N, C-alpha and C positions, 0 to 999 in steps of 0.2 A: 339499630338495625346494621347488620354486617354488610358492607359493600363488596363487590366483586374484586375491587382492587386489593382490598385487605386480604381476602382469601388467596388471591393470587400471589401477593407478596409473601404470606405465610408458607404456601406451598414451594415457592422459589427458594425461601430461606431454608427450609426442610431438605429440599433437593441439594442445594449447595453444601448443606452439612453432610449428607450422604456421599456427595462427591468427594468431599475433603476426607472423610473416614475412608473411603475405597482409596484414595491416593495414597493415604498414609500407611494404610495395610500393605498395598503394592509395594511401597518402597521399604518397608520393613521385611516382607516375605520373599522379595526376589532373590536376595543374595547374590547379585550379578557379579561381585567381586571375589566370591568363594574360589571359583576355578582358578582364577589368576593368582591367588595367594597360595593356593596348593602348588602350583607350578613354580612360582617363585621360591617358595620354600625348598622344594625339591632340588632346584638349580643351585641354590645358595649352600646347600648341604654339600652337593657334589663338588662345589669350588672350595669350600672350606676343608673337605677330605683330602683335597691334592696336596696342598702344602701351604701351611701357614707362615712359613719361614721365607717362602718366595716373595720377593718384593713386587713381582707383577700381579700376583694373585690378590694381594691385599687392597688395593683399590677397587677392584671388581667386587669383592666380599664387602666392603664398606658400602659401594653403591647398591649392592643388593640388599643389605639390611636396611638403608635408608629408604629404598622402594617399599620395602615390606611395610616399614613403619609409616610411610605416607599412605599406603593403601588401608592399613588398619585404621588410621585417622579418618581416612574418608568413609569407611564403613561405618565408624562410631558416629560420624556427622550424619550420615543418611539415616541410621536408626533415630537419632535425635530428631531430625527433621520429620520423619514418618510419625513418630510418637506425638510431636507437636500438631502435625495435621490431624491425626486422630481426635486428640483433645479439642482442638478448635472445631472440627466437624461435630463432635458430640455436644459442644457447647451450642452451636447454631441449631442443632436438632432440638435440644432441650429449651431453647429460647423460644423457638417457633412453636413448639408445643405448650409452653407457660403462656405465650401470647394469645394461643387459640383459646385457651381456658378463660381468658379475660374478655373474650367478645361475648 
């Protein structure tokens, strides 16, 4: 006979999986860094068009390119984390459904 505690645990496990899937999709789909990337790319284009031979402009150009690379790595990390959360959530949902068939 199935106890109420087991059913409650299955429901909570399934809901935790749904929350993880939602969090992962939110991380993947928000693209919160996209506007910042566009702004930085535009500004670095302006800086590079001024003068590449000017000694004062080169450190700013290098700083802007390093900042763009850092933001790109941050976006890739966020996408990887979002995909991992979706995978973990799907696993938890599948596990709770599998356990419910055993009861």
